[in-house]
Wavefront OBJ file of the C-alpha trace (Angstrom):
o trace
v -0.119 0.078 0.031
v 1.204 3.350 -1.031
v 1.723 5.579 1.983
v -0.603 8.494 2.481
v 0.592 11.703 0.872
v 0.131 15.068 2.522
v -3.395 15.784 3.357
v -3.275 19.508 2.809
v -4.990 20.715 -0.391
v -3.041 22.691 -3.107
v -3.328 26.276 -3.144
v -5.701 26.404 -6.328
v -8.259 24.006 -4.510
v -7.966 26.107 -1.425
v -8.815 29.256 -3.557
v -11.526 27.610 -5.254
v -13.011 26.779 -1.737
v -12.768 29.972 -0.459
v -14.382 31.650 -3.596
v -17.008 29.246 -3.032
v -17.559 29.949 0.550
v -17.687 33.565 -0.028
v -20.310 32.893 -2.805
v -22.530 30.991 -0.531
v -22.177 33.095 2.492
v -22.855 36.184 0.888
v -25.998 34.629 -0.937
v -27.311 33.565 2.302
v -26.945 36.973 3.777
v -28.776 38.329 0.810
v -31.609 35.930 0.993
v -31.981 36.713 4.628
v -32.148 40.396 3.649
v -34.937 39.687 1.184
v -36.995 38.033 3.828
v -36.505 40.721 6.323
v -37.716 43.273 3.783
v -40.429 41.004 2.518
v -41.879 41.393 6.135
v -43.991 44.561 7.046
v -42.567 47.117 9.583
v -45.005 46.068 12.191
v -44.626 42.226 11.954
v -44.057 41.131 15.538
v -40.731 40.762 16.549
v -40.964 37.319 17.571
v -42.454 36.204 14.377
v -39.906 38.015 12.266
v -37.190 36.160 14.264
v -38.772 32.766 14.046
v -39.403 33.310 10.327
v -35.867 34.212 9.370
v -34.139 31.380 11.775
v -36.714 28.889 9.811
v -35.583 30.117 6.574
v -32.028 30.208 7.222
v -32.385 26.622 7.793
v -33.482 25.763 4.363
v -30.980 27.834 2.714
v -27.829 25.555 2.726
v -28.571 22.836 0.572
v -30.302 25.390 -1.720
v -27.567 27.909 -1.750
v -24.989 25.143 -2.532
v -26.999 23.833 -5.353
v -27.337 27.263 -6.822
v -23.730 27.987 -7.118
v -22.612 24.278 -8.122
v -25.124 24.738 -11.016
v -23.466 28.268 -12.112
v -20.240 27.019 -12.188
v -20.748 23.508 -13.634
v -22.750 25.429 -16.529
v -19.797 27.920 -16.829
v -17.310 24.813 -16.914
v -19.528 22.930 -19.392
v -20.014 25.797 -21.834
v -16.332 27.009 -21.812
v -14.354 23.472 -22.520
v -15.418 20.415 -24.838
v -13.864 18.263 -22.040
v -14.970 20.071 -18.887
v -13.866 16.837 -16.740
v -10.203 17.731 -17.671
v -10.752 21.296 -15.742
v -11.613 19.524 -12.751
v -9.441 16.359 -12.573
v -5.567 16.291 -11.924
v -3.404 15.647 -14.759
v -2.491 12.305 -13.145
v -5.663 10.969 -13.887
v -6.041 11.682 -17.455
v -5.919 8.458 -19.559
v -6.163 7.699 -23.350
v -8.249 4.508 -22.713
v -5.574 2.430 -24.038
v -3.204 1.813 -21.001
v -2.709 -1.756 -20.139
v -4.608 -2.898 -17.039
v -2.206 -4.196 -14.206
v -4.412 -4.442 -11.161
v -6.878 -6.929 -10.011
v -10.369 -5.519 -9.483
v -13.086 -7.494 -7.643
v -16.807 -6.590 -8.839
v -19.068 -6.667 -5.806
v -22.764 -7.038 -6.284
v -24.425 -6.386 -3.267
v -28.068 -7.586 -3.003
v -30.870 -8.551 -0.671
v -34.034 -10.384 -1.601
v -33.717 -9.409 -5.197
v -35.082 -11.180 -8.438
v -32.042 -13.298 -9.525
v -33.475 -13.100 -13.190
v -32.924 -9.294 -13.248
v -29.556 -9.377 -11.661
v -28.161 -11.996 -14.013
v -29.867 -10.324 -16.977
v -27.579 -7.203 -15.848
v -24.518 -9.112 -14.998
v -24.411 -11.254 -18.312
v -24.022 -8.157 -20.547
v -21.116 -6.614 -18.157
v -19.426 -9.935 -18.503
v -19.792 -10.246 -22.247
v -18.334 -6.731 -22.571
v -15.444 -7.569 -20.413
v -14.707 -10.724 -22.346
v -15.100 -9.144 -25.989
v -12.441 -6.640 -24.766
v -10.236 -9.379 -23.450
v -9.831 -7.929 -19.979
v -11.789 -10.405 -18.029
v -8.767 -11.847 -16.515
v -8.380 -8.731 -14.327
v -11.698 -9.333 -12.664
v -13.405 -11.359 -10.409
v -17.212 -11.204 -9.730
v -18.471 -11.546 -5.948
v -22.390 -11.700 -5.376
v -22.418 -10.769 -2.000
v -25.997 -11.463 -0.583
v -27.872 -10.644 2.324
v -31.023 -12.538 1.308
v -33.347 -13.702 4.208
v -35.955 -15.210 2.100
v -35.308 -18.741 1.654
v -37.018 -19.271 -1.516
v -35.187 -16.570 -2.956
v -31.988 -17.513 -1.485
v -32.294 -21.103 -2.994
v -32.987 -19.511 -6.563
v -29.954 -17.273 -5.997
v -27.565 -20.252 -5.132
v -28.592 -22.350 -8.019
v -28.609 -19.466 -10.729
v -25.547 -18.034 -9.614
v -23.726 -21.181 -9.328
v -24.823 -22.472 -12.803
v -23.505 -18.699 -13.869
v -20.235 -19.237 -12.288
v -20.024 -22.950 -14.124
v -20.747 -21.157 -17.515
v -18.275 -18.506 -17.114
v -15.376 -20.607 -15.092
v -13.132 -20.741 -17.988
v -13.451 -16.672 -18.762
v -13.969 -15.028 -15.309
v -14.402 -16.392 -11.592
v -17.744 -15.688 -10.175
v -18.225 -16.257 -6.365
v -21.632 -16.484 -4.630
v -21.751 -16.097 -0.911
v -25.019 -15.675 1.235
v -24.627 -14.483 4.670
v -26.620 -15.867 7.388
v -26.135 -12.734 9.836
v -26.970 -9.652 7.890
v -25.470 -7.360 10.355
v -24.669 -4.066 9.497
v -26.629 -4.214 6.006
v -24.922 -3.348 2.953
v -21.630 -1.721 4.813
v -21.608 -5.344 6.923
v -21.925 -6.964 3.584
v -18.837 -5.307 2.033
v -17.045 -5.750 5.361
v -17.282 -9.331 5.341
v -16.079 -9.485 1.457
v -12.906 -7.232 2.780
v -12.170 -9.658 5.599
v -12.521 -12.909 3.486
v -11.072 -11.901 0.083
v -10.006 -8.170 0.111
v -6.360 -8.939 0.460
v -6.669 -10.880 -2.835
v -7.524 -7.525 -5.031
v -6.157 -4.333 -5.301
v -9.423 -2.603 -6.122
v -13.209 -2.958 -5.876
v -16.193 -1.965 -7.930
v -19.125 -1.588 -5.778
v -22.289 -2.262 -7.763
v -26.065 -1.988 -6.408
v -28.785 -4.396 -7.463
v -29.847 -1.903 -9.779
v -26.610 -1.019 -11.121
v -25.446 -1.469 -14.747
v -22.026 -0.474 -15.998
v -20.473 -1.209 -19.433
v -17.034 -2.504 -20.039
v -15.287 0.682 -21.017
v -16.965 2.722 -18.323
v -15.538 -0.094 -15.628
v -12.027 0.080 -17.228
v -11.874 3.730 -17.586
v -12.293 3.994 -13.539
v -9.675 1.137 -13.294
v -7.393 2.965 -15.550
v -7.920 6.388 -13.789
v -6.780 4.655 -10.308
v -4.193 2.887 -11.538
v -2.674 6.392 -12.789
v -2.989 8.052 -9.520
v -1.809 5.957 -6.566
v -3.054 8.459 -3.974
v -6.525 7.937 -5.213
v -8.643 5.692 -2.833
v -12.298 6.127 -4.117
v -13.253 7.266 -7.396
v -17.147 7.681 -8.159
v -18.620 7.475 -11.482
v -21.643 9.720 -12.547
v -24.744 7.746 -12.259
v -27.773 8.336 -14.779
v -31.375 6.547 -14.748
v -31.926 3.700 -17.023
v -34.731 4.068 -19.722
v -38.040 3.472 -17.891
v -41.683 3.053 -18.968
v -43.173 4.069 -15.532
v -44.467 7.617 -15.716
v -43.280 8.573 -12.199
v -39.460 7.283 -12.984
v -39.537 9.186 -16.283
v -40.528 12.286 -14.597
v -38.101 12.047 -11.640
v -35.294 10.746 -13.467
v -35.539 13.491 -16.450
v -35.043 16.444 -13.799
v -32.398 14.436 -12.032
v -30.559 14.063 -15.509
v -30.938 17.775 -16.186
v -29.682 18.774 -12.771
v -26.821 16.616 -12.328
v -25.236 17.615 -15.523
v -23.867 21.198 -14.096
v -24.398 20.348 -10.452
v -21.781 17.368 -10.405
v -19.387 19.202 -12.511
v -19.523 22.430 -10.292
v -19.272 20.438 -7.046
v -16.171 18.696 -8.561
v -14.529 22.153 -9.014
v -14.439 22.948 -5.471
v -14.854 19.688 -3.542
v -11.825 18.081 -5.983
v -10.221 15.839 -3.732
v -12.896 15.618 -1.082
v -15.373 14.447 -3.555
v -18.651 12.502 -2.938
v -19.135 8.452 -2.646
v -22.719 7.288 -3.159
v -22.125 3.603 -2.196
v -22.369 2.081 -5.753
v -21.050 2.429 -9.049
v -17.745 3.480 -7.874
v -14.291 1.841 -7.523
v -12.367 1.643 -4.244
v -8.724 1.036 -3.552
v -8.908 -1.913 -0.916
v -5.901 -1.409 1.112
v -6.612 1.701 2.650
v -10.372 1.076 2.731
v -9.787 -2.174 4.684
v -7.098 -0.242 7.040
v -8.730 2.940 7.561
v -12.394 2.809 6.725
v -13.932 0.934 9.566
v -17.428 2.434 10.384
v -17.792 4.103 13.852
v -20.423 2.240 16.124
v -23.487 4.309 16.980
v -25.426 3.678 19.907
v -29.261 3.702 20.073
v -31.151 5.075 22.868
v -31.167 1.726 24.951
v -27.337 1.788 24.524
v -27.511 -0.949 21.856
v -25.254 -0.986 18.552
v -27.103 0.591 15.664
v -25.753 0.250 12.070
v -24.891 3.307 10.003
v -27.445 3.470 7.090
v -25.883 5.911 4.956
v -22.433 4.851 5.035
v -20.879 5.934 1.868
v -20.408 9.438 2.907
v -18.663 8.178 6.285
v -16.553 5.853 4.393
v -15.224 8.675 2.039
v -14.249 11.095 4.860
v -12.418 8.270 6.540
v -10.741 7.595 3.233
v -9.674 11.279 3.045
v -8.811 11.439 6.579
v -6.161 8.627 5.750
v -4.621 10.740 2.996
v -6.155 9.028 -0.017
v -8.280 11.376 -2.578
v -11.958 10.919 -3.224
v -12.829 12.079 -6.659
v -15.797 11.995 -9.069
v -15.666 11.759 -12.806
v -18.235 14.049 -13.504
v -19.176 13.236 -17.025
v -21.857 10.711 -18.208
v -20.076 7.554 -19.131
v -22.559 4.526 -19.596
v -22.928 3.986 -15.803
v -26.649 3.166 -15.235
v -29.321 2.713 -11.983
v -32.795 2.049 -11.907
v -34.831 4.462 -10.243
v -38.054 3.551 -8.047
v -41.130 2.876 -10.209
v -43.541 4.826 -7.968
v -43.778 7.951 -5.666
v -44.521 5.226 -2.685
v -41.534 3.463 -3.432
v -39.286 6.490 -3.858
v -40.580 7.848 -0.363
v -39.550 4.289 1.203
v -35.942 5.034 -0.340
v -35.865 8.523 0.672
v -36.949 8.167 4.324
v -33.961 5.523 4.519
v -31.712 7.883 3.601
v -33.387 10.581 5.764
v -32.676 8.506 8.638
v -29.120 7.767 7.521
v -28.227 11.220 7.129
v -29.734 12.261 10.457
v -27.294 9.680 12.084
v -24.459 11.978 11.087
v -25.323 14.422 13.827
v -23.572 11.587 16.219
v -20.515 11.969 14.077
v -19.864 15.688 13.525
v -17.054 15.146 16.251
v -15.001 12.363 14.657
v -11.443 13.612 15.094
v -9.128 14.695 12.466
v -11.570 15.402 9.805
v -10.984 17.992 6.811
v -13.082 21.228 7.105
v -14.786 20.316 3.866
v -15.692 16.921 4.892
v -17.416 18.280 8.152
v -19.031 20.654 5.974
v -20.237 17.646 3.830
v -21.581 16.204 6.987
v -23.506 19.240 7.891
v -25.046 20.017 4.351
v -25.935 16.020 4.336
v -27.824 16.562 7.452
v -29.286 19.930 6.488
v -30.569 18.528 3.320
v -33.286 16.693 5.546
v -33.683 18.919 8.418
v -34.438 21.944 5.800
v -37.905 19.909 5.141
v -39.439 20.506 8.600
v -38.380 24.192 8.534
v -40.251 24.610 4.950
v -43.367 22.905 6.645
v -42.995 25.105 9.800
v -42.791 28.324 7.484
v -45.825 27.261 5.553
v -47.925 26.624 8.707
v -46.495 29.798 10.485
v -47.216 32.000 7.425
v -50.599 30.447 6.590
v -51.934 30.826 10.193
v -50.415 34.500 10.829
v -52.229 35.819 7.283
v -55.203 34.028 8.343
v -55.168 35.890 11.839
v -54.469 39.205 10.226
v -56.738 41.902 8.946
v -54.893 42.312 5.896
v -51.742 40.549 4.168
v -49.964 44.053 4.105
v -50.079 43.941 8.046
v -47.554 41.350 7.651
v -46.133 41.373 4.289
v -44.902 43.920 1.527
v -46.440 42.190 -1.465
v -43.889 43.549 -4.040
v -40.823 42.392 -1.797
v -42.656 39.229 -1.250
v -42.974 38.725 -4.945
v -39.479 39.315 -5.650
v -38.361 36.813 -2.676
v -40.676 34.051 -3.973
v -39.309 34.592 -7.566
v -35.682 34.332 -6.359
v -36.423 31.376 -4.018
v -37.935 29.423 -7.098
v -35.024 30.376 -9.331
v -32.763 29.051 -6.752
v -34.816 26.013 -6.406
v -34.825 25.015 -10.136
v -31.308 26.467 -10.940
v -29.512 23.157 -11.362
v -32.225 21.859 -13.776
v -32.277 25.035 -15.372
v -28.788 25.161 -15.947
v -28.766 21.572 -17.240
v -31.417 22.480 -19.704
v -29.384 25.487 -20.935
v -26.358 23.284 -21.582
v -28.490 21.071 -23.613
v -30.265 23.870 -25.623
v -27.133 25.955 -26.139
v -25.621 22.951 -27.989
v -27.387 21.502 -31.057
v -25.669 18.086 -30.905
v -27.265 17.945 -27.107
v -30.400 19.276 -28.268
v -30.640 16.269 -30.889
v -29.603 13.568 -28.214
v -32.723 14.625 -26.328
v -35.108 14.563 -29.362
v -34.898 18.243 -30.447
v -35.374 21.628 -28.622
v -39.313 21.577 -28.878
v -39.580 18.195 -27.134
v -37.172 19.002 -24.784
v -38.469 21.979 -23.828
v -42.080 20.485 -23.589
v -40.615 17.811 -21.243
v -38.838 20.291 -19.143
v -42.025 22.141 -18.328
v -43.708 18.768 -17.431
v -40.967 17.751 -15.335
v -40.821 21.039 -13.473
v -44.701 21.201 -12.671
v -44.323 17.584 -11.303
v -41.233 18.557 -9.275
v -43.443 21.463 -8.061
v -45.776 19.000 -6.626
v -43.754 16.683 -5.529
v -41.653 18.885 -3.601
v -44.111 19.390 -0.462
v -45.011 15.983 -0.317
v -41.394 15.038 0.228
v -40.992 18.063 2.932
v -43.999 16.448 4.967
v -42.603 12.819 4.506
v -39.460 13.947 6.128
v -41.271 16.010 8.765
v -43.378 13.302 9.788
v -40.661 10.646 9.606
v -38.139 12.872 11.741
v -41.137 13.391 14.380
v -41.657 9.591 14.429
v -37.763 8.845 14.871
v -37.774 11.196 17.769
v -40.594 9.664 19.399
v -38.728 6.417 19.305
v -40.027 4.710 16.062
v -37.386 2.212 14.410
v -36.547 2.830 10.715
v -34.118 0.487 9.158
v -33.555 -1.183 5.764
v -36.074 -2.820 3.664
v -36.087 -4.176 0.239
v -37.057 -2.144 -2.637
v -39.824 -3.165 -5.399
v -38.107 -2.367 -8.791
v -40.786 -3.628 -11.259
v -43.342 -1.209 -12.698
v -46.836 -1.627 -10.724
v -49.834 0.399 -10.157
v -50.616 2.062 -6.788
v -54.346 2.051 -5.714
v -56.605 4.647 -4.536
v -56.590 3.217 -1.131
v -52.778 2.481 -0.977
v -52.152 6.340 -1.910
v -55.039 7.367 0.610
v -53.148 5.066 3.472
v -49.972 6.980 2.762
v -51.037 10.305 1.969
v -54.104 11.086 4.015
v -51.968 13.620 6.276
v -51.013 15.478 3.378
v -54.000 15.723 1.878
v -55.593 16.640 5.113
v -53.134 19.429 5.947
v -53.189 20.674 2.100
v -57.003 21.227 2.543
v -56.391 22.998 5.746
v -54.035 25.232 4.289
v -56.001 25.903 1.329
v -59.204 26.626 3.113
v -57.524 28.788 5.640
v -56.205 31.198 2.665
v -59.484 31.022 0.632
v -61.914 31.989 3.409
v -59.590 34.558 4.840
v -57.571 36.311 2.199
v -58.114 34.492 -1.005
v -55.768 36.712 -2.883
v -52.828 35.180 -1.400
v -53.926 31.584 -2.113
v -51.844 31.327 -5.501
v -48.641 32.423 -3.476
v -49.370 29.305 -1.123
v -50.160 26.878 -3.690
v -46.775 27.440 -5.084
v -45.452 25.894 -1.940
v -48.405 23.571 -0.754
v -50.418 22.728 -3.823
v -48.631 19.241 -4.045
v -50.105 18.358 -0.591
v -53.615 18.750 -1.886
v -53.111 16.483 -4.860
v -50.789 14.062 -3.193
v -53.139 10.978 -3.681
v -54.211 11.654 -7.536
v -50.571 12.311 -8.095
v -49.524 9.103 -6.572
v -52.010 7.085 -8.385
v -51.745 8.721 -11.845
v -48.055 8.300 -12.171
v -47.953 4.773 -11.223
v -50.427 3.945 -14.021
v -49.041 1.778 -16.995
v -51.066 3.562 -19.625
v -49.711 7.034 -18.736
v -46.080 5.869 -18.962
v -46.794 4.388 -22.448
v -48.715 7.552 -23.543
v -45.715 9.522 -22.568
v -43.177 7.352 -24.453
v -45.480 7.228 -27.556
v -45.614 11.049 -27.457
v -41.880 11.230 -27.356
v -41.726 13.125 -24.179
v -39.509 12.819 -21.315
v -37.022 10.788 -23.478
v -33.451 10.115 -22.330
v -30.947 9.823 -25.150
v -30.567 6.350 -24.608
v -34.190 5.735 -25.758
v -33.714 8.194 -28.825
v -30.425 6.145 -29.892
v -30.016 3.110 -27.628
v -26.426 2.077 -27.035
v -26.218 -1.673 -28.156
v -25.280 -2.496 -24.647
v -28.764 -1.660 -23.393
v -30.595 -3.715 -25.957
v -29.974 -7.482 -24.354
v -31.650 -5.738 -21.077
v -34.979 -5.572 -22.869
v -36.178 -2.587 -21.237
v -40.005 -1.891 -21.624
v -39.196 1.637 -22.481
v -37.103 0.706 -25.315
v -39.620 -1.935 -26.550
v -42.389 0.464 -26.581
v -40.298 2.994 -28.347
v -39.303 0.561 -31.028
v -42.621 -0.597 -31.512
v -43.908 2.844 -31.765
v -41.389 3.649 -34.394
v -42.482 0.863 -36.486
v -45.881 1.331 -36.387
v -45.760 5.240 -37.119
l 1 2 3 4 5 6 7 8 9 10 11 12 13 14 15 16 17 18 19 20 21 22 23 24 25 26 27 28 29 30 31 32 33 34 35 36 37 38 39 40 41 42 43 44 45 46 47 48 49 50 51 52 53 54 55 56 57 58 59 60 61 62 63 64 65 66 67 68 69 70 71 72 73 74 75 76 77 78 79 80 81 82 83 84 85 86 87 88 89 90 91 92 93 94 95 96 97 98 99 100 101 102 103 104 105 106 107 108 109 110 111 112 113 114 115 116 117 118 119 120 121 122 123 124 125 126 127 128 129 130 131 132 133 134 135 136 137 138 139 140 141 142 143 144 145 146 147 148 149 150 151 152 153 154 155 156 157 158 159 160 161 162 163 164 165 166 167 168 169 170 171 172 173 174 175 176 177 178 179 180 181 182 183 184 185 186 187 188 189 190 191 192 193 194 195 196 197 198 199 200 201 202 203 204 205 206 207 208 209 210 211 212 213 214 215 216 217 218 219 220 221 222 223 224 225 226 227 228 229 230 231 232 233 234 235 236 237 238 239 240 241 242 243 244 245 246 247 248 249 250 251 252 253 254 255 256 257 258 259 260 261 262 263 264 265 266 267 268 269 270 271 272 273 274 275 276 277 278 279 280 281 282 283 284 285 286 287 288 289 290 291 292 293 294 295 296 297 298 299 300 301 302 303 304 305 306 307 308 309 310 311 312 313 314 315 316 317 318 319 320 321 322 323 324 325 326 327 328 329 330 331 332 333 334 335 336 337 338 339 340 341 342 343 344 345 346 347 348 349 350 351 352 353 354 355 356 357 358 359 360 361 362 363 364 365 366 367 368 369 370 371 372 373 374 375 376 377 378 379 380 381 382 383 384 385 386 387 388 389 390 391 392 393 394 395 396 397 398 399 400 401 402 403 404 405 406 407 408 409 410 411 412 413 414 415 416 417 418 419 420 421 422 423 424 425 426 427 428 429 430 431 432 433 434 435 436 437 438 439 440 441 442 443 444 445 446 447 448 449 450 451 452 453 454 455 456 457 458 459 460 461 462 463 464 465 466 467 468 469 470 471 472 473 474 475 476 477 478 479 480 481 482 483 484 485 486 487 488 489 490 491 492 493 494 495 496 497 498 499 500 501 502 503 504 505 506 507 508 509 510 511 512 513 514 515 516 517 518 519 520 521 522 523 524 525 526 527 528 529 530 531 532 533 534 535 536 537 538 539 540 541 542 543 544 545 546 547 548 549 550 551 552 553 554 555 556 557 558 559 560 561 562 563 564 565 566 567 568 569 570 571 572 573 574 575 576 577 578 579 580 581 582 583 584 585 586 587 588 589 590 591 592 593
């Protein structure tokens, strides 16, 4: 193992971080100034302070996203290869360097469909074999499955697959009896058994898919830089026939374009690790990235759910760089098929990020890494702040003789406009990056269809956002009162959500939305349009959950050519064997038109 190098960032990176910090803090001050100006002079002092504090809690994640997006757009527009502007020269490769290190590919699964897993894995293996690079890889299927029926099917099918590929690439299947530590414990078990046999490990989730050249690009970059500990690939969503997934990941695809590039500019060697589609240098990971033990209220050990960020900051503390390759590079994942499944995954992340409160005092962390922990916590603590803001503002307006007793309408309009722009700026800059380049516009189906798809996604996002806020708020309150969260398997196949199921999950959202709407409508109806911008999605939560889960809507959107990713318009050959519904519907539509 190479000794860790000097952990001090070089002057250029320090200057970038100083610029980013000044921009962000200045923006926070200006936003709070706008809030203060929007409040009438006779607003009660305690209410003024309360609203300023709550709004301040919502700002960190929003401001960071705002400046990441602006910086990323500038980088993307100034260079044909913007990644070269944020990555060190030691990571620049031509793609022809010979592989010299052994890489373990870790497929981490729990109660998943073996057929889907094998489908994806077969394509990756064929790619490595075709490129004559299979000898440098070893596949490990690391199962935490506790369903006996699925476990038996896993064992039978992966053992058959191991026999089939035995002369080309070794495949090892292991199912843990003790699932301690969830995914982090699963990987720790691998490290203890087989970690010393390999130099690198490529971590994949059950829904991950990477092609050969994307895998080997990460390997070549890590070979070139012996001080690189974790290299995260930029992950994009696979084409989906689910209406919810299409809406959700269209916005994610646009937002990630500039956001990731901008964050890589200042985070640099303290980059992100998302827990999958990433390459790890095993020796320092094994030596220095053991997760701290958390304690529950009863004093029992409690696993860290969102382990990836902690492993990244521990790797950086050990003196090794953590970086992201911030360009799209044939590295995919599947997103949840319905809003209910998204909520389930989102709340698990919420619980995991809130655990970071116990880790803020970890010794010898870099200031950037502590900032990342605070931002990760604030990502979810901002939600109850938004809900409280909406409640207090609505109640105060409802109790006032006139809205002008509380707010200055012109200043309020300015504040709302600026806030919405900051919300949406990562997607706006991603859209501008597409619209300003004709080649990119063609990849997304042309400027007209792209613009219409963008409007649909932004309307959907406006409705979905308050639903997520209230989910986080209720979940955080339940955790505070002792409810246990934990890890549950995802339902990855498309399916419809009934009205009864949606009602069971979203009746609090609907009830609160109706109460807020009624309060403004029956007291000062002229303020209702402003309110609906922030809580309209609560009123429509049940129909939104049901409608976006319907197969006919997803198929209709595909046939209209809307919300289409570049991989649908010109499918890469590697995706065709996956037999994705979205590509098959798109193909049948093209043949009949």
